[in-house]
OpenMM code with the backbone's topology and positions (N, CA, C; nanometers):
from openmm import Vec3, app, unit

residues = "MET SER THR SER ILE ALA GLU PHE MET GLU GLN ASP HIS ASP ARG LEU ASP GLU ILE PHE LYS ARG PHE GLN GLU THR LYS ARG GLN ASP PRO ALA LYS GLY LYS THR LEU PHE LYS ASP PHE LEU THR GLY LEU HIS ARG HIS ILE VAL TRP GLU GLU GLU ILE LEU PHE PRO ILE PHE GLU GLN GLN ALA GLU MET MET GLN GLY GLN GLY PRO THR ARG VAL MET ARG MET GLU HIS ARG GLN ILE LYS GLN PHE LEU ASP GLN ILE HIS GLU LYS VAL ALA ALA GLY ASP PRO ASN SER ASP GLU ALA GLU ARG GLY LEU LEU GLU VAL LEU GLY ALA HIS ASN VAL LYS GLU GLU ARG ILE LEU TYR PRO TRP ILE ASP SER MET VAL SER GLY GLU GLU ARG ALA ALA LEU ILE THR ARG MET GLN HIS LEU PRO PRO GLU ALA TYR THR GLN CYS CYS SER".split()
positions = [
    Vec3(0.0841, -0.1193, 0.0000),
    Vec3(0.0000, 0.0000, 0.0000),
    Vec3(0.0881, 0.1250, 0.0000),
    Vec3(0.0462, 0.2236, -0.0718),
    Vec3(0.1194, 0.3492, -0.0762),
    Vec3(0.1142, 0.4154, 0.0607),
    Vec3(0.2197, 0.4861, 0.0909),
    Vec3(0.2257, 0.5511, 0.2215),
    Vec3(0.1789, 0.6955, 0.2152),
    Vec3(0.1646, 0.7510, 0.0948),
    Vec3(0.1219, 0.8891, 0.0850),
    Vec3(0.0122, 0.9043, -0.0195),
    Vec3(-0.0621, 1.0124, -0.0052),
    Vec3(-0.1637, 1.0470, -0.1056),
    Vec3(-0.0940, 1.0679, -0.2399),
    Vec3(0.0182, 1.1389, -0.2382),
    Vec3(0.0915, 1.1679, -0.3620),
    Vec3(0.1286, 1.0380, -0.4340),
    Vec3(0.1858, 0.9418, -0.3622),
    Vec3(0.2243, 0.8147, -0.4256),
    Vec3(0.1021, 0.7421, -0.4810),
    Vec3(-0.0018, 0.7343, -0.4003),
    Vec3(-0.1228, 0.6635, -0.4408),
    Vec3(-0.1831, 0.7242, -0.5671),
    Vec3(-0.1958, 0.8550, -0.5685),
    Vec3(-0.2586, 0.9232, -0.6821),
    Vec3(-0.1681, 0.9231, -0.8048),
    Vec3(-0.0377, 0.9385, -0.7863),
    Vec3(0.0553, 0.9341, -0.8984),
    Vec3(0.0561, 0.7961, -0.9627),
    Vec3(0.0467, 0.6910, -0.8826),
    Vec3(0.0387, 0.5554, -0.9380),
    Vec3(-0.0869, 0.5415, -1.0238),
    Vec3(-0.1957, 0.6018, -0.9798),
    Vec3(-0.3184, 0.5955, -1.0591),
    Vec3(-0.3030, 0.6776, -1.1871),
    Vec3(-0.2392, 0.7937, -1.1805),
    Vec3(-0.2109, 0.8718, -1.3022),
    Vec3(-0.1330, 0.7853, -1.4016),
    Vec3(-0.0288, 0.7181, -1.3527),
    Vec3(0.0545, 0.6349, -1.4405),
    Vec3(-0.0265, 0.5208, -1.5007),
    Vec3(-0.1099, 0.4571, -1.4200),
    Vec3(-0.1946, 0.3470, -1.4673),
    Vec3(-0.2890, 0.3966, -1.5768),
    Vec3(-0.3528, 0.5105, -1.5535),
    Vec3(-0.4458, 0.5666, -1.6519),
    Vec3(-0.3730, 0.6092, -1.7794),
    Vec3(-0.2552, 0.6686, -1.7649),
    Vec3(-0.1759, 0.7079, -1.8823),
    Vec3(-0.1454, 0.5865, -1.9696),
    Vec3(-0.1103, 0.4768, -1.9063),
    Vec3(-0.0766, 0.3546, -1.9809),
    Vec3(-0.1989, 0.2996, -2.0542),
    Vec3(-0.3135, 0.2988, -1.9889),
    Vec3(-0.4366, 0.2511, -2.0543),
    Vec3(-0.4681, 0.3389, -2.1752),
    Vec3(-0.4571, 0.4700, -2.1595),
    Vec3(-0.4892, 0.5611, -2.2695),
    Vec3(-0.3913, 0.5423, -2.3847),
    Vec3(-0.2638, 0.5241, -2.3540),
    Vec3(-0.1632, 0.4997, -2.4571),
    Vec3(-0.1963, 0.3721, -2.5342),
    Vec3(-0.2343, 0.2668, -2.4634),
    Vec3(-0.2709, 0.1405, -2.5291),
    Vec3(-0.3961, 0.1595, -2.6158),
    Vec3(-0.4923, 0.2394, -2.5672),
    Vec3(-0.6110, 0.2708, -2.6481),
    Vec3(-0.5686, 0.3370, -2.7787),
    Vec3(-0.4826, 0.4372, -2.7703),
    Vec3(-0.4397, 0.5094, -2.8904),
    Vec3(-0.3671, 0.4177, -2.9882),
    Vec3(-0.2874, 0.3262, -2.9360),
    Vec3(-0.2125, 0.2334, -3.0214),
    Vec3(-0.3018, 0.1272, -3.0847),
    Vec3(-0.4137, 0.0992, -3.0231),
    Vec3(-0.4990, -0.0136, -3.0623),
    Vec3(-0.6224, 0.0253, -3.1423),
    Vec3(-0.6729, 0.1457, -3.1239),
    Vec3(-0.8062, 0.1827, -3.1726),
    Vec3(-0.8278, 0.1598, -3.3218),
    Vec3(-0.7256, 0.1764, -3.4039),
    Vec3(-0.7422, 0.1583, -3.5488),
    Vec3(-0.7263, 0.0125, -3.5909),
    Vec3(-0.6330, -0.0601, -3.5297),
    Vec3(-0.6078, -0.1993, -3.5668),
    Vec3(-0.7125, -0.2951, -3.5103),
    Vec3(-0.7589, -0.2662, -3.3898),
    Vec3(-0.8546, -0.3553, -3.3227),
    Vec3(-0.9581, -0.2690, -3.2496),
    Vec3(-1.0595, -0.2202, -3.3244),
    Vec3(-1.1586, -0.1299, -3.2650),
    Vec3(-1.2271, -0.1851, -3.1398),
    Vec3(-1.2529, -0.3154, -3.1364),
    Vec3(-1.3205, -0.3735, -3.0195),
    Vec3(-1.2310, -0.3630, -2.8956),
    Vec3(-1.1029, -0.3955, -2.9130),
    Vec3(-1.0099, -0.3834, -2.8002),
    Vec3(-0.9931, -0.2358, -2.7628),
    Vec3(-0.9852, -0.1484, -2.8639),
    Vec3(-0.9744, -0.0059, -2.8374),
    Vec3(-1.0915, 0.0443, -2.7548),
    Vec3(-1.2099, -0.0029, -2.7904),
    Vec3(-1.3312, 0.0374, -2.7175),
    Vec3(-1.3239, -0.0073, -2.5713),
    Vec3(-1.2793, -0.1305, -2.5495),
    Vec3(-1.2658, -0.1822, -2.4131),
    Vec3(-1.1635, -0.1008, -2.3340),
    Vec3(-1.0511, -0.0702, -2.3979),
    Vec3(-0.9482, 0.0095, -2.3300),
    Vec3(-0.9998, 0.1487, -2.2975),
    Vec3(-1.0732, 0.2102, -2.3915),
    Vec3(-1.1256, 0.3440, -2.3625),
    Vec3(-1.2258, 0.3385, -2.2484),
    Vec3(-1.3087, 0.2349, -2.2468),
    Vec3(-1.4056, 0.2215, -2.1367),
    Vec3(-1.3322, 0.2101, -2.0029),
    Vec3(-1.2244, 0.1306, -2.0001),
    Vec3(-1.1457, 0.1168, -1.8768),
    Vec3(-1.0847, 0.2510, -1.8360),
    Vec3(-1.0331, 0.3243, -1.9344),
    Vec3(-0.9749, 0.4552, -1.9074),
    Vec3(-1.0808, 0.5516, -1.8557),
    Vec3(-1.1944, 0.5568, -1.9241),
    Vec3(-1.3022, 0.6483, -1.8873),
    Vec3(-1.3508, 0.6213, -1.7450),
    Vec3(-1.3760, 0.4951, -1.7147),
    Vec3(-1.4216, 0.4577, -1.5810),
    Vec3(-1.3158, 0.4919, -1.4764),
    Vec3(-1.1902, 0.4607, -1.5076),
    Vec3(-1.0821, 0.4884, -1.4137),
    Vec3(-1.0612, 0.6366, -1.3901),
    Vec3(-1.0723, 0.7161, -1.4962),
    Vec3(-1.0541, 0.8601, -1.4803),
    Vec3(-1.1712, 0.9224, -1.4045),
    Vec3(-1.2912, 0.8735, -1.4321),
    Vec3(-1.4067, 0.9219, -1.3544),
    Vec3(-1.3865, 0.8915, -1.2057),
    Vec3(-1.3414, 0.7692, -1.1761),
    Vec3(-1.3181, 0.7320, -1.0360),
    Vec3(-1.2129, 0.8243, -0.9744),
    Vec3(-1.1061, 0.8498, -1.0478),
    Vec3(-0.9974, 0.9354, -0.9996),
    Vec3(-1.0492, 1.0759, -0.9677),
    Vec3(-1.1325, 1.1291, -1.0558),
    Vec3(-1.1886, 1.2631, -1.0350),
    Vec3(-1.2798, 1.2652, -0.9123),
    Vec3(-1.3584, 1.1610, -0.8941),
    Vec3(-1.4451, 1.1540, -0.7754),
    Vec3(-1.3593, 1.1439, -0.6488),
    Vec3(-1.2506, 1.0662, -0.6548),
    Vec3(-1.1601, 1.0611, -0.5395),
    Vec3(-1.1175, 1.2020, -0.5014),
    Vec3(-1.0823, 1.2806, -0.6015),
    Vec3(-1.0354, 1.4161, -0.5742),
    Vec3(-1.1483, 1.5060, -0.5249),
    Vec3(-1.2565, 1.5121, -0.6015),
    Vec3(-1.3619, 1.6094, -0.5712),
    Vec3(-1.4423, 1.5749, -0.4469),
    Vec3(-1.4592, 1.4480, -0.4177),
    Vec3(-1.5441, 1.4081, -0.3048),
    Vec3(-1.4656, 1.3737, -0.1783),
    Vec3(-1.3384, 1.3381, -0.1924),
    Vec3(-1.2611, 1.2942, -0.0762),
    Vec3(-1.1443, 1.3887, -0.0470),
    Vec3(-1.0589, 1.4133, -0.1466),
    Vec3(-0.9368, 1.4902, -0.1199),
    Vec3(-0.9580, 1.6413, -0.1144),
    Vec3(-1.0303, 1.6964, -0.2118),
    Vec3(-1.0486, 1.8420, -0.2134),
    Vec3(-1.1170, 1.8928, -0.0867),
    Vec3(-1.2234, 1.8273, -0.0383),
    Vec3(-1.2854, 1.8776, 0.0856),
    Vec3(-1.1885, 1.8783, 0.2050),
    Vec3(-1.1029, 1.7773, 0.2136),
    Vec3(-1.0035, 1.7746, 0.3218),
    Vec3(-0.9064, 1.8914, 0.3057),
    Vec3(-0.8596, 1.9110, 0.1825),
    Vec3(-0.7673, 2.0215, 0.1550),
    Vec3(-0.8315, 2.1550, 0.1917),
    Vec3(-0.9541, 2.1749, 0.1443),
    Vec3(-1.0243, 2.3018, 0.1688),
    Vec3(-1.0463, 2.3249, 0.3179),
    Vec3(-1.0807, 2.2182, 0.3885),
    Vec3(-1.1019, 2.2302, 0.5333),
    Vec3(-0.9704, 2.2626, 0.6041),
    Vec3(-0.8648, 2.1891, 0.5728),
    Vec3(-0.7373, 2.2091, 0.6397),
    Vec3(-0.6766, 2.3457, 0.6065),
    Vec3(-0.6963, 2.3900, 0.4815),
    Vec3(-0.6407, 2.5190, 0.4391),
    Vec3(-0.7356, 2.6347, 0.4700),
    Vec3(-0.8498, 2.5999, 0.5314),
    Vec3(-0.9524, 2.6986, 0.5673),
    Vec3(-0.9977, 2.7801, 0.4458),
    Vec3(-1.0226, 2.7070, 0.3367),
    Vec3(-1.0755, 2.7688, 0.2144),
    Vec3(-1.2185, 2.7223, 0.1957),
    Vec3(-1.2978, 2.8092, 0.1440),
    Vec3(-1.4336, 2.7696, 0.1085),
    Vec3(-1.4269, 2.6950, -0.0235),
    Vec3(-1.5214, 2.5988, -0.0408),
    Vec3(-1.5272, 2.5269, -0.1677),
    Vec3(-1.5428, 2.6287, -0.2799),
    Vec3(-1.4728, 2.6048, -0.3882),
    Vec3(-1.4841, 2.6951, -0.5013),
    Vec3(-1.3819, 2.8068, -0.4989),
    Vec3(-1.2897, 2.8017, -0.4032),
    Vec3(-1.1833, 2.9023, -0.3977),
    Vec3(-1.0488, 2.8321, -0.4057),
    Vec3(-0.9476, 2.9056, -0.4390),
    Vec3(-0.8114, 2.8531, -0.4378),
    Vec3(-0.7850, 2.7492, -0.5440),
    Vec3(-0.6829, 2.6667, -0.5206),
    Vec3(-0.6401, 2.5715, -0.6227),
    Vec3(-0.7458, 2.4674, -0.6587),
    Vec3(-0.8310, 2.4304, -0.5645),
    Vec3(-0.9313, 2.3291, -0.5976),
    Vec3(-1.0352, 2.3835, -0.6953),
    Vec3(-1.0556, 2.5128, -0.6949),
    Vec3(-1.1463, 2.5735, -0.7933),
    Vec3(-1.0916, 2.5512, -0.9343),
    Vec3(-0.9631, 2.5733, -0.9513),
    Vec3(-0.8982, 2.5527, -1.0813),
    Vec3(-0.9044, 2.4047, -1.1199),
    Vec3(-0.8784, 2.3173, -1.0231),
    Vec3(-0.8817, 2.1728, -1.0508),
    Vec3(-1.0208, 2.1290, -1.0963),
    Vec3(-1.1242, 2.1792, -1.0302),
    Vec3(-1.2614, 2.1435, -1.0697),
    Vec3(-1.2936, 2.1962, -1.2101),
    Vec3(-1.2481, 2.3164, -1.2415),
    Vec3(-1.2707, 2.3721, -1.3741),
    Vec3(-1.2006, 2.2848, -1.4796),
    Vec3(-1.0788, 2.2438, -1.4498),
    Vec3(-1.0069, 2.1575, -1.5426),
    Vec3(-1.0741, 2.0214, -1.5557),
    Vec3(-1.1320, 1.9709, -1.4487),
    Vec3(-1.2079, 1.8457, -1.4583),
    Vec3(-1.3225, 1.8593, -1.5581),
    Vec3(-1.3881, 1.9752, -1.5605),
    Vec3(-1.4969, 1.9972, -1.6573),
    Vec3(-1.4430, 1.9961, -1.8007),
    Vec3(-1.3256, 2.0570, -1.8201),
    Vec3(-1.2629, 2.0559, -1.9531),
    Vec3(-1.2271, 1.9129, -1.9936),
    Vec3(-1.1734, 1.8370, -1.9003),
    Vec3(-1.1382, 1.6970, -1.9249),
    Vec3(-1.2623, 1.6200, -1.9661),
    Vec3(-1.3723, 1.6428, -1.8950),
    Vec3(-1.4963, 1.5722, -1.9272),
    Vec3(-1.5436, 1.6056, -2.0689),
    Vec3(-1.5294, 1.7293, -2.1106),
    Vec3(-1.5709, 1.7662, -2.2468),
    Vec3(-1.4913, 1.6880, -2.3513),
    Vec3(-1.3602, 1.6760, -2.3318),
    Vec3(-1.2791, 1.5984, -2.4251),
    Vec3(-1.3150, 1.4500, -2.4187),
    Vec3(-1.3379, 1.3995, -2.2976),
    Vec3(-1.3783, 1.2587, -2.2836),
    Vec3(-1.5092, 1.2321, -2.3574),
    Vec3(-1.6040, 1.3245, -2.3460),
    Vec3(-1.7322, 1.3089, -2.4155),
    Vec3(-1.7118, 1.3047, -2.5668),
    Vec3(-1.6234, 1.3903, -2.6181),
    Vec3(-1.5971, 1.3922, -2.7624),
    Vec3(-1.5351, 1.2600, -2.8088),
    Vec3(-1.4392, 1.2104, -2.7327),
    Vec3(-1.3751, 1.0833, -2.7674),
    Vec3(-1.4762, 0.9702, -2.7554),
    Vec3(-1.5559, 0.9728, -2.6499),
    Vec3(-1.6560, 0.8683, -2.6286),
    Vec3(-1.7534, 0.8595, -2.7459),
    Vec3(-1.7974, 0.9734, -2.7950),
    Vec3(-1.8883, 0.9739, -2.9102),
    Vec3(-1.8261, 0.9031, -3.0295),
    Vec3(-1.6989, 0.9307, -3.0562),
    Vec3(-1.6279, 0.8668, -3.1683),
    Vec3(-1.6147, 0.7165, -3.1442),
    Vec3(-1.5720, 0.6794, -3.0253),
    Vec3(-1.5527, 0.5375, -2.9933),
    Vec3(-1.6856, 0.4629, -3.0046),
    Vec3(-1.7915, 0.5209, -2.9510),
    Vec3(-1.9237, 0.4574, -2.9559),
    Vec3(-1.9711, 0.4383, -3.0999),
    Vec3(-1.9331, 0.5316, -3.1872),
    Vec3(-1.9740, 0.5239, -3.3282),
    Vec3(-1.8778, 0.4377, -3.4106),
    Vec3(-1.7741, 0.3846, -3.3491),
    Vec3(-1.6761, 0.3050, -3.4209),
    Vec3(-1.5843, 0.3882, -3.5089),
    Vec3(-1.5741, 0.5169, -3.4800),
    Vec3(-1.4915, 0.6089, -3.5578),
    Vec3(-1.3588, 0.6312, -3.4847),
    Vec3(-1.2460, 0.5855, -3.5405),
    Vec3(-1.1178, 0.6002, -3.4720),
    Vec3(-1.0566, 0.7399, -3.4838),
    Vec3(-1.1241, 0.8301, -3.5510),
    Vec3(-1.0678, 0.9633, -3.5764),
    Vec3(-1.0974, 1.0615, -3.4634),
    Vec3(-1.0461, 1.0299, -3.3471),
    Vec3(-1.0649, 1.1148, -3.2290),
    Vec3(-0.9344, 1.1828, -3.1895),
    Vec3(-0.8404, 1.1881, -3.2827),
    Vec3(-0.7065, 1.2391, -3.2518),
    Vec3(-0.7072, 1.3819, -3.1979),
    Vec3(-0.7892, 1.4684, -3.2559),
    Vec3(-0.7916, 1.6083, -3.2118),
    Vec3(-0.8380, 1.6192, -3.0665),
    Vec3(-0.9452, 1.5484, -3.0324),
    Vec3(-0.9946, 1.5499, -2.8943),
    Vec3(-0.8933, 1.4849, -2.8000),
    Vec3(-0.8239, 1.3822, -2.8486),
    Vec3(-0.7217, 1.3172, -2.7666),
    Vec3(-0.6073, 1.4138, -2.7368),
    Vec3(-0.5648, 1.4899, -2.8361),
    Vec3(-0.4588, 1.5891, -2.8139),
    Vec3(-0.5050, 1.6928, -2.7112),
    Vec3(-0.6276, 1.7396, -2.7239),
    Vec3(-0.6807, 1.8362, -2.6275),
    Vec3(-0.6844, 1.7786, -2.4874),
    Vec3(-0.7305, 1.6539, -2.4765),
    Vec3(-0.7363, 1.5873, -2.3465),
    Vec3(-0.5970, 1.5770, -2.2856),
    Vec3(-0.5020, 1.5292, -2.3649),
    Vec3(-0.3663, 1.5104, -2.3126),
    Vec3(-0.3021, 1.6421, -2.2734),
    Vec3(-0.3338, 1.7482, -2.3453),
    Vec3(-0.2795, 1.8804, -2.3120),
    Vec3(-0.3315, 1.9266, -2.1754),
    Vec3(-0.4622, 1.9161, -2.1557),
    Vec3(-0.5209, 1.9577, -2.0276),
    Vec3(-0.4745, 1.8646, -1.9157),
    Vec3(-0.4792, 1.7327, -1.9407),
    Vec3(-0.4406, 1.6361, -1.8384),
    Vec3(-0.2946, 1.6517, -1.7970),
    Vec3(-0.2064, 1.6749, -1.8948),
    Vec3(-0.0643, 1.6863, -1.8637),
    Vec3(-0.0372, 1.7981, -1.7645),
    Vec3(-0.0867, 1.9164, -1.7942),
    Vec3(-0.0661, 2.0311, -1.7048),
    Vec3(-0.1378, 2.0103, -1.5714),
    Vec3(-0.2569, 1.9539, -1.5775),
    Vec3(-0.3378, 1.9280, -1.4582),
    Vec3(-0.2637, 1.8328, -1.3637),
    Vec3(-0.2155, 1.7220, -1.4187),
    Vec3(-0.1483, 1.6215, -1.3362),
    Vec3(-0.0212, 1.6773, -1.2724),
    Vec3(0.0530, 1.7594, -1.3459),
    Vec3(0.1752, 1.8193, -1.2902),
    Vec3(0.1406, 1.9051, -1.1683),
    Vec3(0.0353, 1.9867, -1.1791),
    Vec3(-0.0041, 2.0722, -1.0655),
    Vec3(-0.0427, 1.9862, -0.9451),
    Vec3(-0.1169, 1.8796, -0.9726),
    Vec3(-0.1585, 1.7932, -0.8619),
    Vec3(-0.0379, 1.7248, -0.7983),
    Vec3(0.0502, 1.6697, -0.8824),
    Vec3(0.1615, 1.5905, -0.8309),
    Vec3(0.2679, 1.6759, -0.7617),
    Vec3(0.2884, 1.7973, -0.8103),
    Vec3(0.3930, 1.8822, -0.7519),
    Vec3(0.3429, 1.9699, -0.6386),
    Vec3(0.2144, 2.0018, -0.6394),
    Vec3(0.1639, 2.0982, -0.5408),
    Vec3(0.0539, 2.0386, -0.4528),
    Vec3(-0.0575, 2.0004, -0.5133),
    Vec3(-0.1759, 1.9657, -0.4357),
    Vec3(-0.1581, 1.8402, -0.3494),
    Vec3(-0.1156, 1.7290, -0.4103),
    Vec3(-0.1026, 1.6054, -0.3320),
    Vec3(0.0004, 1.6186, -0.2198),
    Vec3(0.1205, 1.6728, -0.2476),
    Vec3(0.2151, 1.6890, -0.1359),
    Vec3(0.1613, 1.7817, -0.0264),
    Vec3(0.0855, 1.8842, -0.0662),
    Vec3(0.0272, 1.9756, 0.0314),
    Vec3(-0.0709, 1.8998, 0.1204),
    Vec3(-0.1561, 1.8173, 0.0594),
    Vec3(-0.2512, 1.7379, 0.1387),
    Vec3(-0.1747, 1.6451, 0.2321),
    Vec3(-0.0713, 1.5767, 0.1792),
    Vec3(0.0082, 1.4871, 0.2641),
    Vec3(0.0657, 1.5608, 0.3847),
    Vec3(0.1075, 1.6856, 0.3649),
    Vec3(0.1686, 1.7610, 0.4749),
    Vec3(0.0655, 1.8106, 0.5757),
    Vec3(-0.0628, 1.8135, 0.5359),
    Vec3(-0.1681, 1.8684, 0.6219),
    Vec3(-0.2351, 1.7641, 0.7107),
    Vec3(-0.2214, 1.6362, 0.6757),
    Vec3(-0.2920, 1.5324, 0.7502),
    Vec3(-0.1918, 1.4386, 0.8167),
    Vec3(-0.2380, 1.3732, 0.9212),
    Vec3(-0.1529, 1.2774, 0.9921),
    Vec3(-0.1423, 1.1483, 0.9097),
    Vec3(-0.0481, 1.0656, 0.9473),
    Vec3(-0.0328, 0.9358, 0.8815),
    Vec3(-0.1590, 0.8514, 0.8919),
    Vec3(-0.2235, 0.8579, 1.0070),
    Vec3(-0.3479, 0.7833, 1.0279),
    Vec3(-0.4587, 0.8359, 0.9360),
    Vec3(-0.4706, 0.9680, 0.9272),
    Vec3(-0.5715, 1.0282, 0.8383),
    Vec3(-0.5415, 0.9939, 0.6916),
    Vec3(-0.4150, 0.9964, 0.6563),
    Vec3(-0.3727, 0.9634, 0.5201),
    Vec3(-0.4149, 0.8204, 0.4862),
    Vec3(-0.3868, 0.7277, 0.5743),
    Vec3(-0.4235, 0.5878, 0.5522),
    Vec3(-0.5750, 0.5724, 0.5402),
    Vec3(-0.6498, 0.6458, 0.6222),
    Vec3(-0.7966, 0.6392, 0.6166),
    Vec3(-0.8491, 0.6947, 0.4840),
    Vec3(-0.7877, 0.8021, 0.4349),
    Vec3(-0.8292, 0.8595, 0.3063),
    Vec3(-0.8036, 0.7606, 0.1924),
    Vec3(-0.6868, 0.6982, 0.1938),
    Vec3(-0.6544, 0.6007, 0.0891),
    Vec3(-0.7502, 0.4825, 0.0953),
    Vec3(-0.7820, 0.4372, 0.2150),
    Vec3(-0.8778, 0.3272, 0.2308),
    Vec3(-1.0142, 0.3669, 0.1762),
    Vec3(-1.0582, 0.4895, 0.2054),
    Vec3(-1.1868, 0.5381, 0.1504),
    Vec3(-1.1846, 0.5357, -0.0014),
    Vec3(-1.0746, 0.5806, -0.0596),
    Vec3(-1.0652, 0.5834, -0.2058),
    Vec3(-1.0673, 0.4411, -0.2623),
    Vec3(-0.9942, 0.3507, -0.1995),
    Vec3(-0.9869, 0.2134, -0.2482),
    Vec3(-1.1215, 0.1421, -0.2412),
    Vec3(-1.2057, 0.1822, -0.1475),
    Vec3(-1.3337, 0.1142, -0.1279),
    Vec3(-1.4534, 0.1944, -0.1797),
    Vec3(-1.4274, 0.2937, -0.2613),
    Vec3(-1.5353, 0.3727, -0.3193),
    Vec3(-1.6199, 0.2822, -0.4087),
    Vec3(-1.7509, 0.2730, -0.3841),
    Vec3(-1.8344, 0.1847, -0.4657),
    Vec3(-1.8491, 0.2382, -0.6088),
    Vec3(-1.8569, 0.1475, -0.7072),
    Vec3(-1.8650, 0.1893, -0.8474),
    Vec3(-1.9765, 0.2893, -0.8770),
    Vec3(-2.0877, 0.2797, -0.8078),
    Vec3(-2.1978, 0.3735, -0.8356),
    Vec3(-2.1593, 0.5178, -0.8023),
    Vec3(-2.0550, 0.5363, -0.7233),
    Vec3(-2.0104, 0.6708, -0.6870),
    Vec3(-1.9368, 0.7405, -0.8016),
    Vec3(-1.8857, 0.6622, -0.8976),
    Vec3(-1.8108, 0.7254, -1.0057),
    Vec3(-1.8631, 0.6913, -1.1443),
    Vec3(-1.9717, 0.6194, -1.1516),
    Vec3(-2.0286, 0.5966, -1.2853),
    Vec3(-2.1071, 0.7181, -1.3311),
    Vec3(-2.1471, 0.8031, -1.2384),
    Vec3(-2.2098, 0.9318, -1.2696),
    Vec3(-2.1159, 1.0390, -1.2193),
    Vec3(-2.0323, 1.0888, -1.3087),
    Vec3(-1.9272, 1.1804, -1.2678),
    Vec3(-1.9417, 1.3151, -1.3362),
    Vec3(-1.8881, 1.4136, -1.2727),
    Vec3(-1.8643, 1.5437, -1.3359),
    Vec3(-1.9927, 1.6097, -1.3861),
    Vec3(-2.0936, 1.6116, -1.3063),
    Vec3(-2.2208, 1.6698, -1.3519),
    Vec3(-2.2116, 1.8196, -1.3658),
] * unit.nanometer
topology = app.Topology()
chain = topology.addChain("A")
for resn in residues:
    res = topology.addResidue(resn, chain)
    for name in ("N", "CA", "C"):
        topology.addAtom(name, app.Element.getBySymbol(name[0]), res)
């Protein structure tokens, strides 16, 4: 088990990056496999966003004495909406069996790349520094046991 929020979340970023890369490599040669990989990526990214918005951001906001919708989490939530727009565009193409989602994929990767760097360099380490080891372990356990229904409806 990861000992920090940063490690746990970065491992998930890496896992999701790998799934998306495999989707991009596969979508034209094997559309069915590409579709499965995109579904895995989409579900995993939705879960990751719910982990942040429902579990980590509220802790950060409380510890930093910020109201929801202010500070860095406001920017993160806005970027999550942008990510969802690109995911929706790619999903439409995948659902239609159209592998020509390259433009939306580039947009997604551009937003995700900058977003992940901010989280990994600033937000996650900040959260780790604000909570005790016991609280950190409890947060990771909550994330690991989040029921699927909590992230199948994401980013409303």
